[in-house]
MOPAC internal coordinates of N, CA, C and O (Angstrom, degrees):
PM7 1SCF
backbone

  N    0.0000 0     0.00 0     0.00 0    0    0    0
  C    1.4492 1     0.00 0     0.00 0    1    0    0
  C    1.5242 1   109.49 1     0.00 0    2    1    0
  O    1.2310 1   120.42 1   -46.16 1    3    2    1
  N    1.3193 1   116.79 1   133.84 1    3    2    1
  C    1.4601 1   121.12 1   172.53 1    5    3    2
  C    1.5270 1   107.73 1   -84.19 1    6    5    3
  O    1.2310 1   120.14 1   -52.20 1    7    6    5
  N    1.3204 1   117.33 1   127.80 1    7    6    5
  C    1.4645 1   121.43 1  -176.53 1    9    7    6
  C    1.5184 1   113.05 1   -72.55 1   10    9    7
  O    1.2310 1   119.97 1   145.49 1   11   10    9
  N    1.3185 1   117.67 1   -34.51 1   11   10    9
  C    1.4558 1   120.44 1   179.53 1   13   11   10
  C    1.5206 1   107.86 1   -87.48 1   14   13   11
  O    1.2310 1   120.71 1   -64.46 1   15   14   13
  N    1.3288 1   116.24 1   115.54 1   15   14   13
  C    1.4577 1   121.05 1  -176.66 1   17   15   14
  C    1.5265 1   112.37 1   -96.88 1   18   17   15
  O    1.2310 1   120.43 1   143.92 1   19   18   17
  N    1.3328 1   116.78 1   -36.08 1   19   18   17
  C    1.4671 1   120.24 1  -173.99 1   21   19   18
  C    1.5267 1   108.33 1  -158.12 1   22   21   19
  O    1.2310 1   120.74 1   -35.16 1   23   22   21
  N    1.3370 1   116.20 1   144.84 1   23   22   21
  C    1.4585 1   122.71 1   179.76 1   25   23   22
  C    1.5198 1   108.70 1  -129.84 1   26   25   23
  O    1.2310 1   120.16 1   -44.13 1   27   26   25
  N    1.3349 1   117.30 1   135.87 1   27   26   25
  C    1.4569 1   121.73 1   174.99 1   29   27   26
  C    1.5193 1   108.93 1  -120.52 1   30   29   27
  O    1.2310 1   120.63 1   -55.69 1   31   30   29
  N    1.3216 1   116.39 1   124.31 1   31   30   29
  C    1.4594 1   122.49 1   179.44 1   33   31   30
  C    1.5218 1   107.48 1   -94.48 1   34   33   31
  O    1.2310 1   119.84 1   -62.25 1   35   34   33
  N    1.3373 1   117.91 1   117.75 1   35   34   33
  C    1.4653 1   120.76 1  -178.68 1   37   35   34
  C    1.5262 1   111.77 1   -67.14 1   38   37   35
  O    1.2310 1   120.75 1   -43.05 1   39   38   37
  N    1.3319 1   116.18 1   136.95 1   39   38   37
  C    1.4602 1   121.27 1   177.46 1   41   39   38
  C    1.5205 1   109.74 1  -136.28 1   42   41   39
  O    1.2310 1   120.96 1   -30.17 1   43   42   41
  N    1.3294 1   115.76 1   149.83 1   43   42   41
  C    1.4641 1   121.18 1   176.48 1   45   43   42
  C    1.5241 1   110.71 1   -90.70 1   46   45   43
  O    1.2310 1   120.28 1   149.36 1   47   46   45
  N    1.3331 1   117.07 1   -30.64 1   47   46   45
  C    1.4580 1   122.56 1  -178.15 1   49   47   46
  C    1.5320 1   107.40 1  -134.24 1   50   49   47
  O    1.2310 1   120.61 1   -79.58 1   51   50   49
  N    1.3201 1   116.43 1   100.42 1   51   50   49
  C    1.4637 1   121.51 1  -173.08 1   53   51   50
  C    1.5208 1   112.63 1   -59.29 1   54   53   51
  O    1.2310 1   119.76 1   135.45 1   55   54   53
  N    1.3143 1   118.06 1   -44.55 1   55   54   53
  C    1.4646 1   120.08 1  -178.69 1   57   55   54
  C    1.5284 1   111.45 1   -64.50 1   58   57   55
  O    1.2310 1   119.94 1   138.05 1   59   58   57
  N    1.3395 1   117.72 1   -41.95 1   59   58   57
  C    1.4698 1   121.02 1   177.25 1   61   59   58
  C    1.5227 1   110.22 1   -61.39 1   62   61   59
  O    1.2310 1   120.40 1   135.44 1   63   62   61
  N    1.3246 1   116.84 1   -44.56 1   63   62   61
  C    1.4626 1   120.77 1  -179.83 1   65   63   62
  C    1.5282 1   111.01 1   -63.89 1   66   65   63
  O    1.2310 1   120.25 1   140.06 1   67   66   65
  N    1.3347 1   117.12 1   -39.94 1   67   66   65
  C    1.4620 1   120.54 1   177.50 1   69   67   66
  C    1.5243 1   110.59 1   -61.69 1   70   69   67
  O    1.2310 1   120.19 1   138.12 1   71   70   69
  N    1.3257 1   117.24 1   -41.88 1   71   70   69
  C    1.4773 1   120.74 1   177.99 1   73   71   70
  C    1.5267 1   110.12 1   -62.17 1   74   73   71
  O    1.2310 1   120.04 1   136.25 1   75   74   73
  N    1.3361 1   117.52 1   -43.75 1   75   74   73
  C    1.4685 1   121.94 1  -179.75 1   77   75   74
  C    1.5283 1   110.38 1   -60.83 1   78   77   75
  O    1.2310 1   120.02 1   125.88 1   79   78   77
  N    1.3226 1   117.58 1   -54.12 1   79   78   77
  C    1.4629 1   121.04 1  -177.24 1   81   79   78
  C    1.5252 1   111.64 1   -64.92 1   82   81   79
  O    1.2310 1   119.93 1   146.81 1   83   82   81
  N    1.3058 1   117.75 1   -33.19 1   83   82   81
  C    1.4684 1   120.92 1   175.70 1   85   83   82
  C    1.5227 1   110.88 1   -66.51 1   86   85   83
  O    1.2310 1   120.44 1   134.92 1   87   86   85
  N    1.3372 1   116.77 1   -45.08 1   87   86   85
  C    1.4640 1   121.60 1  -178.31 1   89   87   86
  C    1.5253 1   111.91 1   -69.11 1   90   89   87
  O    1.2310 1   119.88 1   139.32 1   91   90   89
  N    1.3155 1   117.84 1   -40.68 1   91   90   89
  C    1.4633 1   121.28 1  -174.54 1   93   91   90
  C    1.5223 1   112.40 1   -83.96 1   94   93   91
  O    1.2310 1   120.16 1   137.06 1   95   94   93
  N    1.3342 1   117.29 1   -42.94 1   95   94   93
  C    1.4587 1   121.16 1  -173.53 1   97   95   94
  C    1.5256 1   114.39 1  -109.24 1   98   97   95
  O    1.2310 1   120.10 1   175.54 1   99   98   97
  N    1.3405 1   117.41 1    -4.46 1   99   98   97
  C    1.4580 1   119.94 1  -179.59 1  101   99   98
  C    1.5220 1   113.09 1    71.56 1  102  101   99
  O    1.2310 1   120.27 1  -155.29 1  103  102  101
  N    1.3212 1   117.09 1    24.71 1  103  102  101
  C    1.4629 1   121.77 1  -178.08 1  105  103  102
  C    1.5255 1   110.04 1   -76.95 1  106  105  103
  O    1.2310 1   120.95 1   -46.17 1  107  106  105
  N    1.3277 1   115.78 1   133.83 1  107  106  105
  C    1.4651 1   121.56 1   174.07 1  109  107  106
  C    1.5249 1   107.40 1  -107.89 1  110  109  107
  O    1.2310 1   120.79 1   -72.76 1  111  110  109
  N    1.3234 1   116.10 1   107.24 1  111  110  109
  C    1.4572 1   120.95 1  -179.87 1  113  111  110
  C    1.5178 1   110.11 1   -84.75 1  114  113  111
  O    1.2310 1   120.76 1   -30.38 1  115  114  113
  N    1.3270 1   116.16 1   149.62 1  115  114  113
  C    1.4605 1   121.35 1   173.56 1  117  115  114
  C    1.5166 1   109.31 1   -83.68 1  118  117  115
  O    1.2310 1   120.67 1    22.48 1  119  118  117
  N    1.3169 1   116.32 1  -157.52 1  119  118  117
  C    1.4564 1   119.56 1  -178.92 1  121  119  118
  C    1.5299 1   110.71 1   -71.40 1  122  121  119
  O    1.2310 1   120.91 1   -28.05 1  123  122  121
  N    1.3007 1   115.87 1   151.95 1  123  122  121
  C    1.4600 1   122.47 1   177.66 1  125  123  122
  C    1.5200 1   107.93 1   -75.17 1  126  125  123
  O    1.2310 1   120.90 1   -45.22 1  127  126  125
  N    1.3336 1   115.88 1   134.78 1  127  126  125
  C    1.4608 1   120.81 1   178.37 1  129  127  126
  C    1.5263 1   109.54 1  -116.00 1  130  129  127
  O    1.2310 1   120.80 1   -24.70 1  131  130  129
  N    1.3152 1   116.08 1   155.30 1  131  130  129
  C    1.4632 1   121.52 1   176.49 1  133  131  130
  C    1.5239 1   108.21 1  -114.81 1  134  133  131
  O    1.2310 1   121.01 1   -56.17 1  135  134  133
  N    1.3337 1   115.67 1   123.83 1  135  134  133
  C    1.4610 1   122.00 1   179.83 1  137  135  134
  C    1.5257 1   107.89 1  -129.34 1  138  137  135
  O    1.2310 1   120.25 1   -59.84 1  139  138  137
  N    1.3105 1   117.12 1   120.16 1  139  138  137
  C    1.4627 1   122.72 1   179.90 1  141  139  138
  C    1.5299 1   111.75 1    52.91 1  142  141  139
  O    1.2310 1   120.52 1  -140.40 1  143  142  141
  N    1.3234 1   116.62 1    39.60 1  143  142  141
  C    1.4564 1   121.59 1   178.09 1  145  143  142
  C    1.5221 1   114.86 1    80.01 1  146  145  143
  O    1.2310 1   119.83 1  -176.94 1  147  146  145
  N    1.3151 1   117.93 1     3.06 1  147  146  145
  C    1.4650 1   122.84 1   178.99 1  149  147  146
  C    1.5247 1   109.31 1  -108.38 1  150  149  147
  O    1.2310 1   120.54 1   -38.49 1  151  150  149
  N    1.3467 1   116.57 1   141.51 1  151  150  149
  C    1.4638 1   121.57 1   178.63 1  153  151  150
  C    1.5228 1   108.86 1   -95.21 1  154  153  151
  O    1.2310 1   120.99 1   -42.77 1  155  154  153
  N    1.3437 1   115.72 1   137.23 1  155  154  153
  C    1.4613 1   120.64 1  -177.90 1  157  155  154
  C    1.5158 1   111.64 1  -137.81 1  158  157  155
  O    1.2310 1   121.81 1   -35.07 1  159  158  157
  N    1.3292 1   114.14 1   144.93 1  159  158  157
  C    1.4657 1   122.59 1   172.47 1  161  159  158
  C    1.5250 1   106.01 1  -123.37 1  162  161  159
  O    1.2310 1   120.70 1   -61.85 1  163  162  161
  N    1.3235 1   116.27 1   118.15 1  163  162  161
  C    1.4591 1   121.35 1  -175.11 1  165  163  162
  C    1.5166 1   112.38 1   -86.25 1  166  165  163
  O    1.2310 1   121.50 1   -40.64 1  167  166  165
  N    1.3467 1   114.74 1   139.36 1  167  166  165
  C    1.4512 1   121.26 1   170.97 1  169  167  166
  C    1.5304 1   107.91 1   -70.52 1  170  169  167
  O    1.2310 1   119.87 1   -28.87 1  171  170  169
  N    1.3321 1   117.85 1   151.13 1  171  170  169
  C    1.4671 1   119.26 1   176.25 1  173  171  170
  C    1.5306 1   109.93 1   -56.76 1  174  173  171
  O    1.2310 1   120.86 1   -39.88 1  175  174  173
  N    1.3161 1   115.97 1   140.12 1  175  174  173
  C    1.4675 1   121.28 1  -177.39 1  177  175  174
  C    1.5155 1   109.19 1  -150.06 1  178  177  175
  O    1.2310 1   120.81 1   -42.34 1  179  178  177
  N    1.3344 1   116.06 1   137.66 1  179  178  177
  C    1.4580 1   121.29 1   176.77 1  181  179  178
  C    1.5200 1   108.93 1  -122.67 1  182  181  179
  O    1.2310 1   120.65 1   -55.10 1  183  182  181
  N    1.3318 1   116.36 1   124.90 1  183  182  181
  C    1.4599 1   120.97 1   176.35 1  185  183  182
  C    1.5285 1   109.54 1   -57.44 1  186  185  183
  O    1.2310 1   120.81 1   -35.86 1  187  186  185
  N    1.3280 1   116.06 1   144.14 1  187  186  185
  C    1.4568 1   120.51 1   176.69 1  189  187  186
  C    1.5127 1   114.75 1    85.62 1  190  189  187
  O    1.2310 1   119.78 1   173.04 1  191  190  189
  N    1.3290 1   118.02 1    -6.96 1  191  190  189
  C    1.4706 1   121.68 1   177.60 1  193  191  190
  C    1.5327 1   108.56 1   -96.96 1  194  193  191
  O    1.2310 1   120.47 1   -19.22 1  195  194  193
  N    1.3274 1   116.71 1   160.78 1  195  194  193
  C    1.4587 1   121.04 1   176.84 1  197  195  194
  C    1.5167 1   110.47 1   -65.10 1  198  197  195
  O    1.2310 1   120.70 1   -28.31 1  199  198  197
  N    1.3226 1   116.26 1   151.69 1  199  198  197
  C    1.4584 1   121.57 1   175.74 1  201  199  198
  C    1.5078 1   112.70 1   103.10 1  202  201  199
  O    1.2310 1   121.65 1   -14.66 1  203  202  201
  N    1.3183 1   114.44 1   165.34 1  203  202  201
  C    1.4593 1   122.37 1  -179.02 1  205  203  202
  C    1.5204 1   110.09 1  -100.51 1  206  205  203
  O    1.2310 1   120.76 1   -20.81 1  207  206  205
  N    1.3141 1   116.15 1   159.19 1  207  206  205
  C    1.4586 1   119.65 1   172.56 1  209  207  206
  C    1.5234 1   108.03 1   -76.90 1  210  209  207
  O    1.2310 1   120.70 1   -17.92 1  211  210  209
  N    1.3371 1   116.27 1   162.08 1  211  210  209
  C    1.4561 1   119.55 1  -178.82 1  213  211  210
  C    1.5089 1   111.32 1  -158.32 1  214  213  211
  O    1.2310 1   121.74 1   -17.95 1  215  214  213
  N    1.3264 1   114.28 1   162.05 1  215  214  213
  C    1.4617 1   120.12 1  -179.62 1  217  215  214
  C    1.5139 1   110.22 1  -151.88 1  218  217  215
  O    1.2310 1   121.22 1   -26.34 1  219  218  217
  N    1.3268 1   115.27 1   153.66 1  219  218  217
  C    1.4562 1   121.34 1   164.93 1  221  219  218
  C    1.5217 1   104.44 1   -84.10 1  222  221  219
  O    1.2310 1   119.84 1   -46.29 1  223  222  221
  N    1.3333 1   117.91 1   133.71 1  223  222  221
  C    1.4605 1   120.72 1  -173.75 1  225  223  222
  C    1.5236 1   111.11 1  -129.64 1  226  225  223
  O    1.2310 1   121.08 1   -53.28 1  227  226  225
  N    1.3325 1   115.53 1   126.72 1  227  226  225
  C    1.4647 1   122.89 1  -179.90 1  229  227  226
  C    1.5196 1   108.88 1  -119.09 1  230  229  227
  O    1.2310 1   120.88 1   -52.22 1  231  230  229
  N    1.3143 1   115.93 1   127.78 1  231  230  229
  C    1.4575 1   121.29 1   178.22 1  233  231  230
  C    1.5153 1   109.81 1   172.12 1  234  233  231
  O    1.2310 1   121.14 1    -6.29 1  235  234  233
  N    1.3033 1   115.42 1   173.71 1  235  234  233
  C    1.4656 1   121.11 1  -175.82 1  237  235  234
  C    1.5254 1   112.89 1   -56.23 1  238  237  235
  O    1.2310 1   119.82 1   142.54 1  239  238  237
  N    1.3234 1   117.95 1   -37.46 1  239  238  237
  C    1.4690 1   120.32 1  -177.01 1  241  239  238
  C    1.5233 1   112.99 1   -83.62 1  242  241  239
  O    1.2310 1   119.84 1   170.39 1  243  242  241
  N    1.3303 1   117.91 1    -9.61 1  243  242  241
  C    1.4612 1   121.45 1  -177.18 1  245  243  242
  C    1.5239 1   109.99 1   -96.95 1  246  245  243
  O    1.2310 1   120.67 1   -73.10 1  247  246  245
  N    1.3358 1   116.33 1   106.90 1  247  246  245
  C    1.4569 1   122.58 1  -177.08 1  249  247  246
  C    1.5316 1   108.76 1  -118.82 1  250  249  247
  O    1.2310 1   119.88 1   -69.32 1  251  250  249
  N    1.3317 1   117.84 1   110.68 1  251  250  249
  C    1.4676 1   119.87 1   178.59 1  253  251  250
  C    1.5317 1   110.88 1   -59.76 1  254  253  251
  O    1.2310 1   120.78 1   -35.31 1  255  254  253
  N    1.3270 1   116.11 1   144.69 1  255  254  253
  C    1.4597 1   121.04 1   177.84 1  257  255  254
  C    1.5226 1   109.98 1  -154.26 1  258  257  255
  O    1.2310 1   121.65 1   -29.92 1  259  258  257
  N    1.3075 1   114.45 1   150.08 1  259  258  257
  C    1.4589 1   120.28 1   175.52 1  261  259  258
  C    1.5268 1   110.26 1   -89.82 1  262  261  259
  O    1.2310 1   120.47 1   170.64 1  263  262  261
  N    1.3362 1   116.70 1    -9.36 1  263  262  261
  C    1.4646 1   121.71 1  -173.52 1  265  263  262
  C    1.5201 1   114.71 1  -105.91 1  266  265  263
  O    1.2310 1   119.42 1  -174.56 1  267  266  265
  N    1.3228 1   118.71 1     5.44 1  267  266  265
  C    1.4606 1   121.06 1  -178.00 1  269  267  266
  C    1.5167 1   112.21 1   -91.70 1  270  269  267
  O    1.2310 1   121.40 1    23.22 1  271  270  269
  N    1.3136 1   114.93 1  -156.78 1  271  270  269
  C    1.4616 1   121.31 1   177.97 1  273  271  270
  C    1.5268 1   108.96 1   -60.13 1  274  273  271
  O    1.2310 1   120.67 1   -32.08 1  275  274  273
  N    1.3191 1   116.32 1   147.92 1  275  274  273
  C    1.4582 1   121.33 1  -179.83 1  277  275  274
  C    1.5279 1   108.77 1  -105.61 1  278  277  275
  O    1.2310 1   120.81 1   -56.98 1  279  278  277
  N    1.3152 1   116.05 1   123.02 1  279  278  277
  C    1.4570 1   122.81 1   177.30 1  281  279  278
  C    1.5270 1   108.04 1   -91.05 1  282  281  279
  O    1.2310 1   120.07 1   -47.93 1  283  282  281
  N    1.3305 1   117.47 1   132.07 1  283  282  281
  C    1.4564 1   122.29 1   176.58 1  285  283  282
  C    1.5215 1   108.58 1  -103.71 1  286  285  283
  O    1.2310 1   120.48 1   -56.80 1  287  286  285
  N    1.3299 1   116.69 1   123.20 1  287  286  285
  C    1.4544 1   122.10 1   176.76 1  289  287  286
  C    1.5247 1   108.60 1  -106.34 1  290  289  287
  O    1.2310 1   120.58 1   -48.63 1  291  290  289
  N    1.3130 1   116.50 1   131.37 1  291  290  289
  C    1.4530 1   122.39 1  -179.94 1  293  291  290
  C    1.5272 1   109.66 1   -82.71 1  294  293  291
  O    1.2310 1   120.67 1   -49.37 1  295  294  293
  N    1.3297 1   116.32 1   130.63 1  295  294  293
  C    1.4693 1   121.24 1  -179.07 1  297  295  294
  C    1.5251 1   109.65 1  -131.57 1  298  297  295
  O    1.2310 1   121.08 1   -23.69 1  299  298  297
  N    1.3281 1   115.55 1   156.31 1  299  298  297
  C    1.4621 1   120.63 1   178.41 1  301  299  298
  C    1.5162 1   112.78 1   -80.16 1  302  301  299
  O    1.2310 1   120.20 1   138.72 1  303  302  301
  N    1.3340 1   117.23 1   -41.28 1  303  302  301
  C    1.4637 1   121.87 1  -176.94 1  305  303  302
  C    1.5234 1   109.00 1  -132.34 1  306  305  303
  O    1.2310 1   120.62 1   -78.49 1  307  306  305
  N    1.3031 1   116.42 1   101.51 1  307  306  305
  C    1.4634 1   121.74 1  -175.30 1  309  307  306
  C    1.5300 1   111.89 1   -64.79 1  310  309  307
  O    1.2310 1   120.12 1   146.47 1  311  310  309
  N    1.3357 1   117.37 1   -33.53 1  311  310  309
  C    1.4645 1   120.01 1   179.51 1  313  311  310
  C    1.5288 1   111.06 1   -64.92 1  314  313  311
  O    1.2310 1   120.52 1   137.62 1  315  314  313
  N    1.3428 1   116.62 1   -42.38 1  315  314  313
  C    1.4650 1   120.12 1   178.11 1  317  315  314
  C    1.5290 1   111.10 1   -63.06 1  318  317  315
  O    1.2310 1   120.62 1   136.60 1  319  318  317
  N    1.3251 1   116.41 1   -43.40 1  319  318  317
  C    1.4670 1   120.46 1  -179.56 1  321  319  318
  C    1.5286 1   110.35 1   -64.28 1  322  321  319
  O    1.2310 1   119.87 1   136.90 1  323  322  321
  N    1.3176 1   117.86 1   -43.10 1  323  322  321
  C    1.4693 1   120.60 1   178.47 1  325  323  322
  C    1.5284 1   111.06 1   -62.94 1  326  325  323
  O    1.2310 1   120.49 1   140.77 1  327  326  325
  N    1.3221 1   116.66 1   -39.23 1  327  326  325
  C    1.4718 1   120.26 1   178.72 1  329  327  326
  C    1.5238 1   110.35 1   -64.58 1  330  329  327
  O    1.2310 1   119.96 1   133.87 1  331  330  329
  N    1.3404 1   117.69 1   -46.13 1  331  330  329
  C    1.4717 1   120.80 1   179.62 1  333  331  330
  C    1.5296 1   110.93 1   -65.25 1  334  333  331
  O    1.2310 1   120.35 1   142.50 1  335  334  333
  N    1.3232 1   116.94 1   -37.50 1  335  334  333
  C    1.4644 1   120.26 1   178.01 1  337  335  334
  C    1.5257 1   109.78 1   -62.94 1  338  337  335
  O    1.2310 1   120.33 1   136.60 1  339  338  337
  N    1.3284 1   116.97 1   -43.40 1  339  338  337
  C    1.4652 1   120.85 1   177.68 1  341  339  338
  C    1.5155 1   111.90 1   -61.13 1  342  341  339
  O    1.2310 1   120.47 1   140.51 1  343  342  341
  N    1.3304 1   116.70 1   -39.49 1  343  342  341
  C    1.4727 1   120.79 1   177.66 1  345  343  342
  C    1.5286 1   111.66 1   -63.15 1  346  345  343
  O    1.2310 1   120.36 1   153.22 1  347  346  345
  N    1.3293 1   116.92 1   -26.78 1  347  346  345
  C    1.4658 1   121.84 1   179.52 1  349  347  346
  C    1.5290 1   111.94 1   -89.97 1  350  349  347
  O    1.2310 1   120.44 1  -175.32 1  351  350  349
  N    1.3326 1   116.77 1     4.68 1  351  350  349
  C    1.4577 1   120.97 1   178.04 1  353  351  350
  C    1.5155 1   114.19 1    86.18 1  354  353  351
  O    1.2310 1   120.26 1  -166.01 1  355  354  353
  N    1.3156 1   117.12 1    13.99 1  355  354  353
  C    1.4577 1   121.72 1  -178.76 1  357  355  354
  C    1.5269 1   111.04 1   -72.15 1  358  357  355
  O    1.2310 1   120.90 1   -38.62 1  359  358  357
  N    1.3168 1   115.89 1   141.38 1  359  358  357
  C    1.4633 1   121.99 1   176.21 1  361  359  358
  C    1.5279 1   109.25 1   -87.92 1  362  361  359
  O    1.2310 1   120.37 1   -46.09 1  363  362  361
  N    1.3357 1   116.91 1   133.91 1  363  362  361
  C    1.4594 1   121.86 1   175.15 1  365  363  362
  C    1.5301 1   106.97 1   -80.78 1  366  365  363
  O    1.2310 1   120.05 1   -62.36 1  367  366  365
  N    1.3245 1   117.51 1   117.64 1  367  366  365
  C    1.4603 1   121.97 1  -177.18 1  369  367  366
  C    1.5208 1   112.89 1   -96.44 1  370  369  367
  O    1.2310 1   120.40 1   151.70 1  371  370  369
  N    1.3342 1   116.84 1   -28.30 1  371  370  369
  C    1.4577 1   122.71 1   179.19 1  373  371  370
  C    1.5193 1   106.23 1  -147.72 1  374  373  371
  O    1.2310 1   119.82 1   -59.25 1  375  374  373
  N    1.3241 1   117.95 1   120.75 1  375  374  373
  C    1.4735 1   120.00 1  -173.56 1  377  375  374
  C    1.5207 1   112.63 1   -68.98 1  378  377  375
  O    1.2310 1   121.29 1   -18.46 1  379  378  377
  N    1.3244 1   115.14 1   161.54 1  379  378  377
  C    1.4649 1   122.06 1   176.30 1  381  379  378
  C    1.5272 1   108.53 1   -53.65 1  382  381  379
  O    1.2310 1   121.13 1   -55.44 1  383  382  381
  N    1.3230 1   115.44 1   124.56 1  383  382  381
  C    1.4551 1   121.75 1  -175.08 1  385  383  382
  C    1.5243 1   109.44 1  -137.62 1  386  385  383
  O    1.2310 1   119.83 1   -46.47 1  387  386  385
  N    1.3349 1   117.94 1   133.53 1  387  386  385
  C    1.4645 1   119.23 1   177.66 1  389  387  386
  C    1.5272 1   110.50 1   -69.17 1  390  389  387
  O    1.2310 1   121.14 1   -37.17 1  391  390  389
  N    1.3450 1   115.43 1   142.83 1  391  390  389
  C    1.4665 1   119.89 1   178.33 1  393  391  390
  C    1.5247 1   110.97 1  -122.67 1  394  393  391
  O    1.2310 1   120.70 1  -166.49 1  395  394  393
  N    1.3453 1   116.26 1    13.51 1  395  394  393
  C    1.4571 1   121.06 1   177.38 1  397  395  394
  C    1.5182 1   112.29 1    98.72 1  398  397  395
  O    1.2310 1   121.01 1   -26.52 1  399  398  397
  N    1.2938 1   115.67 1   153.48 1  399  398  397
  C    1.4561 1   121.72 1   178.18 1  401  399  398
  C    1.5151 1   113.81 1    64.60 1  402  401  399
  O    1.2310 1   119.88 1  -157.76 1  403  402  401
  N    1.3300 1   117.83 1    22.24 1  403  402  401
  C    1.4530 1   121.71 1  -179.99 1  405  403  402
  C    1.5238 1   114.16 1    81.08 1  406  405  403
  O    1.2310 1   120.33 1  -174.54 1  407  406  405
  N    1.3312 1   116.98 1     5.46 1  407  406  405
  C    1.4700 1   121.20 1   179.86 1  409  407  406
  C    1.5314 1   110.45 1   -94.79 1  410  409  407
  O    1.2310 1   121.42 1   -24.59 1  411  410  409
  N    1.3332 1   114.89 1   155.41 1  411  410  409
  C    1.4625 1   121.53 1  -179.91 1  413  411  410
  C    1.5250 1   109.84 1  -133.35 1  414  413  411
  O    1.2310 1   121.40 1   -20.99 1  415  414  413
  N    1.3343 1   114.93 1   159.01 1  415  414  413
  C    1.4567 1   121.81 1   175.15 1  417  415  414
  C    1.5210 1   108.38 1  -137.35 1  418  417  415
  O    1.2310 1   120.52 1   -28.94 1  419  418  417
  N    1.3195 1   116.62 1   151.06 1  419  418  417
  C    1.4629 1   123.60 1   173.57 1  421  419  418
  C    1.5266 1   106.73 1  -152.75 1  422  421  419
  O    1.2310 1   120.47 1   -14.80 1  423  422  421
  N    1.3326 1   116.70 1   165.20 1  423  422  421
  C    1.4571 1   120.47 1   177.30 1  425  423  422
  C    1.5164 1   109.59 1  -132.27 1  426  425  423
  O    1.2310 1   121.22 1   -40.01 1  427  426  425
  N    1.3498 1   115.28 1   139.99 1  427  426  425
  C    1.4608 1   122.29 1   178.73 1  429  427  426
  C    1.5170 1   108.88 1  -129.90 1  430  429  427
  O    1.2310 1   120.94 1   -15.89 1  431  430  429
  N    1.3225 1   115.82 1   164.11 1  431  430  429
  C    1.4680 1   121.13 1   169.38 1  433  431  430
  C    1.5219 1   106.21 1   -95.89 1  434  433  431
  O    1.2310 1   120.54 1   -48.40 1  435  434  433
  N    1.3394 1   116.57 1   131.60 1  435  434  433
  C    1.4620 1   118.61 1   177.10 1  437  435  434
  C    1.5239 1   109.84 1   -79.69 1  438  437  435
  O    1.2310 1   120.09 1     3.52 1  439  438  437
  N    1.3119 1   117.43 1  -176.48 1  439  438  437
  C    1.4711 1   121.83 1  -177.41 1  441  439  438
  C    1.5141 1   112.94 1   -64.53 1  442  441  439
  O    1.2310 1   120.21 1   162.96 1  443  442  441
  N    1.3266 1   117.20 1   -17.04 1  443  442  441
  C    1.4644 1   121.19 1  -176.38 1  445  443  442
  C    1.5265 1   112.78 1  -102.27 1  446  445  443
  O    1.2310 1   120.31 1   172.93 1  447  446  445
  N    1.3328 1   117.01 1    -7.07 1  447  446  445
  C    1.4633 1   120.58 1  -179.88 1  449  447  446
  C    1.5116 1   114.57 1    98.97 1  450  449  447
  O    1.2310 1   119.79 1  -167.91 1  451  450  449
  N    1.3370 1   118.00 1    12.09 1  451  450  449
  C    1.4638 1   121.61 1   176.08 1  453  451  450
  C    1.5256 1   109.85 1   -84.79 1  454  453  451
  O    1.2310 1   120.91 1   -32.63 1  455  454  453
  N    1.3279 1   115.86 1   147.37 1  455  454  453
  C    1.4631 1   121.83 1   172.08 1  457  455  454
  C    1.5260 1   106.99 1   -82.72 1  458  457  455
  O    1.2310 1   120.74 1   -58.74 1  459  458  457
  N    1.3421 1   116.19 1   121.26 1  459  458  457
  C    1.4607 1   121.98 1  -179.58 1  461  459  458
  C    1.5356 1   107.73 1  -123.68 1  462  461  459
  O    1.2310 1   120.68 1   -54.03 1  463  462  461
  N    1.3284 1   116.30 1   125.97 1  463  462  461
  C    1.4587 1   120.80 1   177.02 1  465  463  462
  C    1.5256 1   108.41 1   -93.98 1  466  465  463
  O    1.2310 1   121.35 1   -36.18 1  467  466  465
  N    1.3118 1   115.01 1   143.82 1  467  466  465
  C    1.4645 1   120.83 1   174.27 1  469  467  466
  C    1.5311 1   107.58 1  -122.23 1  470  469  467
  O    1.2310 1   121.01 1   -39.93 1  471  470  469
  N    1.3204 1   115.68 1   140.07 1  471  470  469
  C    1.4588 1   119.64 1  -174.53 1  473  471  470
  C    1.5205 1   109.33 1  -142.77 1  474  473  471
  O    1.2310 1   121.41 1   -40.85 1  475  474  473
  N    1.3435 1   114.92 1   139.15 1  475  474  473
  C    1.4588 1   120.57 1   173.17 1  477  475  474
  C    1.5092 1   108.35 1   -92.21 1  478  477  475
  O    1.2310 1   120.70 1   -22.47 1  479  478  477
  N    1.3105 1   116.26 1   157.53 1  479  478  477
  C    1.4669 1   120.66 1  -179.83 1  481  479  478
  C    1.5041 1   111.00 1   -82.43 1  482  481  479
  O    1.2310 1   120.10 1   180.00 1  483  482  481

């Protein structure tokens, strides 16, 4: 059993955050849904595959922060993602660093001010 079932990234401006994640990670979001008065845009997810589902979440209880939990997003080419993030005005919070086995990790601030880690396999 995977312990992490679902992750919601807090955002102040859902459309701005969708543009950022689309530009940096190539994410294609579906339609925006409203759940319990909160607006959400879900990341692509396929049942039966590794990983948890996730969404960008906008609402009164969702407060972006650089000091909260850190979400790690898996990417194919960390250099390309860092370059696209920089083009979107993202701040590099932790530089590309090897973590063994040919994998790397780095951390950026997203458009909403959240700390987001990116990692290669």
